[in-house]
N, C-alpha and C positions, 0 to 999 in steps of 0.2 A: 345470366347477366344481360341487361338490356340498356343500351345507351339511347337516351331520347333527348331531343333538343340539342342546342349547341353546348350547354355546360352542365347538364344534369346526368348523373350516373345512378342507376337503380341496381342494387345488389339483391340476390335471392334473400327473401325474408324481410326486405324493406317494404314498408307500406307507402313510401314516398313522402311521408310527413317528416318534418325536420324537428322532431321532439328530442330532447336530450335523453341519452340512454341511461338506464338505471345504473347507478354507481359510477357515473363518469367522473364526478368530482373526486371520488376516492381513487380512481385510476390515475387521475392527473397528479394527485398528491404522491401516490406510489411511484409514478414515473419520475417526479422530481427527486424523491428520496432515493430511487434506484440510481439515477445519474450521479447524484451527490455522493452517495456512499461508494460507488464504484470509482469515482474520481479521487476520493480520499484514499482508498485502497491503492489505486494506481500511483498516486503521488508518493505514498509511504513506500511502496515497492521500489520506485525509482530511487528515492533517497537511501533506501537500505542496500540496493544492489548496484547502484551507479559505480562505486569504486571497483567492483568486480569486472565490469564491462569496459570502462573508459580509462581508468587511472593507469599510469605507467610507473615502473620502478625507477628510483633514483637513490644514490648513496646519500646518507645524512650522518650527522654527528649529534649524539645526545647532549643536550645542554643541562637539563635537569629532569628529575622524575620524582614525584612524591605521591602519597595517597591523599586524596581530597575527600573530606566528609561533608555531607549535607543532611540537614534535618528534613525528614519527610513526614508530613502530618496526614493521617487518614481518619475517617469517621465511619464507624460501623455500629449500628443499633444505638445511635445517640452517644456513643463513647468515642472520645477523641484520643487518638494514639499518636505519639510522636516517637520516631525511631531514626537512628542514623543509618545512612546508606553511603557507600563508598565508590569512588571511581579513580582511575589513574589520571594524574595531572602531569602532563609531559610538555617538554619544549625541546625542539631539535632544529638544526640548521641544515638546509638542503640547497644544492646548487643545480639549477636547470638552465642550460644554454648560456652559461657564464653569469647568470643572475643568482644572487643568494636570497633565500627566503627563510622566514622563521615559521615553523609549524608548531601548532599547539594541540592538535587533535590526535587522540589515540586511535579512534575509529570514527566512521561517519555517523554512527548512531550509538554513541556511548550511553549506555543505560547504567543506572546506579545498581550496584550489587553488594556483595559481602566484603568485609575488610580483608579476609583471607584471599579472595580473588584479586582484589586491587593490589594487595601487597605482593602476591606472586608475580604479577605483571611488572610492577615497579622494581622489584629486586633484580629482574633481568635487564634493566636499563641503567647501566652505570654511566654517569656523566663522562664525556670524552671518548666513549666507544663509538665505533661505526655501526650503523644499522641501515637496512633498506627500508625506505618509506615509499608511499605511493602518492602520486600527484596527478591533478587534472591537467591534461595537456593544453586545454583551452584557457586555464587560469592556474598557473603553477603555485599561486599563493594558497590554493585549496589542496591540502595534503593530509594524509592519515598514515599512522604507523601500521595499522592492522586493517586490511580491507575486507576481512570476513564479516558477513552479516551476523548480528547478534540474534540468536534464536528466539530470545524473548520479544524482539521487535516483530517477528513474523506474525504474532497475534494481531498486531495493529495493521498488518497487511492483509491477512486472510479474512478476518472478521468483517471489515467493511465490504470487501468484494463479495463474500458469501451473502451478506445481508442485502447488498445491491442486487444480486442475481435473484434472490428470493423475492424481493419486492417487485422486481420486473416480472417474475412469474405470476405473482398475485395480481398484477395490474392487467394482465391479458384477459380479454373477455372469455367467458366460458364457451366451450364448443357446443354447438347445437347438433343433435343427431339428425342426420338426413334420413328421409324415409327409405326403407329397404326397396330395392328394385327386384321385381319378380321376373324371372326368365322363363320362357315356355319350356316345358319338358319335351326335349327332342325325342326321347324314347317313345312317348305316348303318341306323338304326332306321326311317327313312321308306321 
């Protein structure tokens, strides 16, 4: 490496010309994609795992619990399919530092599942019974009954992070082999 002049830096293999490197536009796109996908994965990870790290327990009373259904439409090979998916719809009252709050979230990332799964959850939540819920100490109006992450949401955490890392690896310039250094044979010299 040689530094010449006040502001120029010449690295090994540089000819000193300021021509754009081959594939530099692709590398810039991959850099943006890498940062974007990694940010999406990190945000999803935080949304999924925040209750585990920050939320505190509080006693609450179940107000209502029922199974909520929602139509989900998907398209595959030009065929449109509509099916019902289910989730617990809950309401509970919790008191934190003398303030009473109404909570309506079963978990931070409630994803829709089967009727049997939602029914099993709702059957354990009889109105008027006491339960332990988890609340955000910075904002007690944010609370959940179950702070465990949904394993199905891990897909939306892991995939963006893996794609971000892969695109970062692709954007790195290829390594150029350095010429081999020959050392004198000490045995022959003696």
